[in-house]
C-alpha positions as CSV (number, residue, x, y, z in Angstrom):
1,X,17.7,15.6,-1.7
2,X,17.5,12.9,-4.4
3,X,18.1,9.2,-4.0
4,X,21.4,7.7,-5.3
5,X,19.6,5.4,-7.8
6,X,16.5,4.9,-9.9
7,X,14.8,2.6,-7.4
8,X,11.4,3.9,-6.3
9,X,12.3,3.0,-2.7
10,X,15.6,2.8,-0.9
11,X,15.7,2.1,2.8
12,X,19.0,2.4,4.6
13,X,19.5,1.2,8.2
14,X,16.0,2.0,9.3
15,X,15.3,1.9,13.1
16,X,12.1,2.6,14.9
17,X,12.3,2.8,18.7
18,X,9.3,3.5,20.9
19,X,9.6,4.7,24.5
20,X,7.2,3.1,27.0
21,X,8.0,4.9,30.2
22,X,11.7,4.3,30.7
23,X,11.8,1.2,28.5
24,X,12.9,1.2,24.9
25,X,10.9,-1.0,22.5
26,X,12.9,-1.6,19.3
27,X,10.2,-2.3,16.6
28,X,12.7,-2.1,13.7
29,X,16.4,-2.7,14.0
30,X,18.6,-1.6,11.1
31,X,16.3,-2.6,8.1
32,X,17.8,-2.0,4.6
33,X,16.3,-2.9,1.2
34,X,15.4,-1.4,-2.2
35,X,12.4,-1.7,-4.4
36,X,12.5,-1.4,-8.2
37,X,9.7,0.4,-10.1
38,X,6.9,-2.0,-11.2
39,X,8.0,-4.5,-8.5
40,X,5.4,-6.6,-6.7
41,X,6.8,-7.3,-3.3
42,X,5.4,-9.0,-0.1
43,X,6.5,-8.3,3.4
44,X,5.8,-11.3,5.6
45,X,6.2,-12.0,9.3
46,X,4.4,-13.1,12.4
47,X,2.4,-10.8,14.6
48,X,4.8,-8.4,16.4
49,X,7.6,-8.9,13.9
50,X,7.7,-5.2,12.8
51,X,6.0,-5.5,9.4
52,X,3.2,-3.1,10.2
53,X,5.8,-0.6,11.6
54,X,7.8,-1.0,8.4
55,X,4.6,-0.4,6.3
56,X,3.9,2.8,8.2
57,X,7.4,4.1,7.4
58,X,7.1,3.1,3.8
59,X,3.7,4.8,3.6
60,X,5.0,8.0,5.3
61,X,2.5,7.5,8.1
62,X,5.5,7.6,10.5
63,X,9.2,8.6,10.5
64,X,12.2,6.4,11.5
65,X,14.1,7.0,14.7
66,X,17.2,6.9,12.6
67,X,18.2,5.8,9.1
68,X,17.3,7.1,5.6
69,X,14.3,6.4,3.5
70,X,14.1,7.6,-0.1
71,X,10.8,7.5,-2.0
72,X,10.7,8.3,-5.7
73,X,13.9,10.3,-5.4
74,X,13.0,12.2,-2.2
75,X,14.7,11.8,1.2
76,X,11.3,11.6,3.0
77,X,12.8,10.4,6.3
78,X,13.7,14.0,7.1
79,X,10.4,15.7,6.1
80,X,8.0,17.3,8.6
81,X,4.3,16.2,9.1
82,X,2.9,18.6,6.5
83,X,5.4,17.5,3.9
84,X,4.7,13.8,4.7
85,X,1.0,14.4,4.3
86,X,1.6,15.9,0.9
87,X,3.8,12.9,-0.2
88,X,1.1,10.5,1.0
89,X,-1.6,12.3,-1.0
90,X,0.5,12.6,-4.2
91,X,2.6,9.4,-4.2
92,X,1.0,6.6,-2.3
93,X,-2.3,4.7,-2.4
94,X,-3.4,2.6,0.6
95,X,-5.5,-0.5,0.7
96,X,-6.4,-1.9,4.2
97,X,-7.9,-5.0,5.6
98,X,-10.8,-3.0,6.8
99,X,-12.2,-1.1,3.8
100,X,-12.5,2.4,5.5
101,X,-15.4,3.5,3.2
102,X,-17.8,6.2,4.3
103,X,-21.0,4.3,5.0
104,X,-23.4,7.0,3.7
105,X,-21.4,7.9,0.6
106,X,-21.8,6.2,-2.8
107,X,-18.9,4.2,-4.3
108,X,-18.3,7.1,-6.7
109,X,-17.9,9.6,-3.8
110,X,-15.7,7.3,-1.8
111,X,-13.4,6.8,-4.7
112,X,-13.4,10.6,-5.5
113,X,-12.5,11.7,-2.0
114,X,-8.6,11.8,-2.4
115,X,-9.1,14.1,-5.4
116,X,-11.3,16.4,-3.4
117,X,-8.6,16.6,-0.7
118,X,-6.1,17.3,-3.5
119,X,-8.2,20.2,-4.8
120,X,-8.8,18.8,-8.3
121,X,-11.5,20.3,-10.5
122,X,-14.9,18.7,-10.9
123,X,-14.0,17.6,-14.5
124,X,-10.7,16.0,-13.4
125,X,-12.4,14.3,-10.5
126,X,-15.1,12.8,-12.7
127,X,-12.6,11.6,-15.3
128,X,-10.1,10.0,-12.9
129,X,-12.8,8.5,-10.7
130,X,-14.5,6.8,-13.7
131,X,-11.1,5.6,-14.9
132,X,-10.3,4.1,-11.5
133,X,-13.7,2.4,-11.2
134,X,-13.3,0.9,-14.7
135,X,-9.9,-0.5,-13.7
136,X,-11.4,-2.5,-10.9
137,X,-14.6,-3.3,-12.8
138,X,-16.9,-1.3,-10.5
139,X,-18.3,1.4,-12.7
140,X,-21.7,-0.3,-12.8
141,X,-21.8,-0.1,-8.9
142,X,-20.7,3.5,-8.6
143,X,-24.1,4.7,-7.3
144,X,-24.3,2.1,-4.5
145,X,-23.4,2.6,-0.9
146,X,-21.0,0.2,1.0
147,X,-23.9,-1.6,2.7
148,X,-25.2,-2.5,-0.7
149,X,-21.9,-4.1,-1.8
150,X,-20.4,-7.5,-1.2
151,X,-17.1,-7.7,0.7
152,X,-15.2,-8.1,-2.6
153,X,-16.9,-5.2,-4.1
154,X,-16.1,-3.0,-1.1
155,X,-12.4,-4.0,-1.4
156,X,-12.5,-3.2,-5.2
157,X,-13.9,0.2,-4.3
158,X,-11.2,0.7,-1.7
159,X,-8.6,-0.2,-4.4
160,X,-10.1,2.2,-6.8
161,X,-9.8,4.9,-4.2
162,X,-6.2,4.0,-3.7
163,X,-5.5,4.3,-7.4
164,X,-7.5,7.4,-8.2
165,X,-4.6,9.8,-7.7
166,X,-2.4,7.7,-10.0
167,X,0.2,7.0,-7.2
168,X,3.7,5.9,-7.6
169,X,3.2,3.2,-5.0
170,X,0.3,1.0,-3.9
171,X,0.5,-0.3,-0.3
172,X,-1.8,-3.2,0.7
173,X,-2.1,-4.2,4.4
174,X,-3.6,-7.7,4.6
175,X,-5.8,-6.9,1.6
176,X,-7.7,-10.2,1.6
177,X,-7.9,-10.7,5.4
178,X,-11.6,-10.0,5.7
179,X,-12.6,-11.9,2.5
180,X,-13.5,-15.5,1.8
181,X,-11.1,-17.6,-0.3
182,X,-12.9,-17.2,-3.6
183,X,-13.2,-13.4,-3.2
184,X,-9.6,-13.2,-2.0
185,X,-8.4,-14.9,-5.2
186,X,-10.4,-12.3,-7.2
187,X,-8.7,-9.5,-5.4
188,X,-5.2,-11.1,-5.9
189,X,-5.9,-11.4,-9.6
190,X,-6.9,-7.7,-9.6
191,X,-3.5,-6.8,-8.1
192,X,-1.8,-8.8,-10.8
193,X,-3.8,-6.8,-13.4
194,X,-2.8,-3.5,-11.7
195,X,0.8,-4.6,-11.5
196,X,0.8,-5.6,-15.2
197,X,-0.2,-2.0,-16.1
198,X,3.0,-0.7,-14.5
199,X,2.1,-0.1,-10.8
200,X,4.5,-0.8,-8.0
201,X,2.8,-2.8,-5.2
202,X,3.9,-3.8,-1.7
203,X,1.7,-6.2,0.2
204,X,2.0,-6.9,4.0
205,X,0.7,-10.3,5.0
206,X,1.1,-13.2,7.4
207,X,-0.4,-15.6,4.8
208,X,2.2,-17.5,2.8
209,X,-0.3,-18.2,0.0
210,X,-0.8,-14.4,-0.5
211,X,2.9,-13.7,-0.2
212,X,3.7,-16.3,-2.9
213,X,1.8,-14.2,-5.5
214,X,4.6,-11.6,-5.3
215,X,7.8,-11.4,-7.3
216,X,9.8,-11.2,-4.1
217,X,9.2,-11.7,-0.4
218,X,10.9,-10.1,2.5
219,X,10.6,-12.1,5.7
220,X,10.8,-10.0,8.8
221,X,11.2,-11.2,12.4
222,X,12.0,-9.3,15.6
223,X,12.4,-6.1,13.7
224,X,15.0,-7.4,11.3
225,X,15.0,-8.8,7.8
226,X,15.5,-12.5,8.3
227,X,15.8,-13.4,4.6
228,X,14.6,-12.5,1.1
229,X,13.1,-14.8,-1.6
230,X,12.9,-14.0,-5.3
231,X,10.0,-15.7,-7.1
232,X,10.1,-14.3,-10.6
233,X,7.2,-12.8,-12.5
234,X,3.8,-13.3,-10.8
235,X,0.9,-15.1,-12.4
236,X,-2.8,-15.0,-12.0
237,X,-4.2,-17.5,-9.5
238,X,-7.4,-19.5,-9.8
């Protein structure tokens, strides 16, 4: 099924309910929103608000208990595990607070991994990996292992890995959480650069300074959207 508009994301009345014994825990309660292509959006809320659960649904890491979720024209809320895995590999790039790099692999191999899982040819892997490393200004560090990189460089490598498959959507979960302020600003400016090249980015954060770098902010509390703030075109920070 296709979505009823050209938005990259449409979420309609999303619920996520977990069963703990006989008790129901409502992590999301009827969340609805849409995301335009080339948007830069932040999801903000306190710990336990439901923002990580929402990110898992957006990233096809989980399915809603009820409601509809369209991604890039596909009704993904009704797909099975194998179909969701395919969508994740083809459509979504993930950037996490912890960098999740293989410690014994070079930067190049860490970035190349999604293409190996995809079954890309050696030539395609080489071209796309070099392109992604250039985008984050890490080509000169491609033969280094994570232990030889700074925190900012490791996050740049993780961002390159998220971009290597040329995804429709980039999801960032607390992307500056393990970085000092100066390095965090460098990573935010890198996100602005990636966004300016046409990428759609959604960041999850509890930090208002990070959220204010987005074009729009969705505030979530107790599993519901509390309010939304539109901020206009984002600018680089210094």
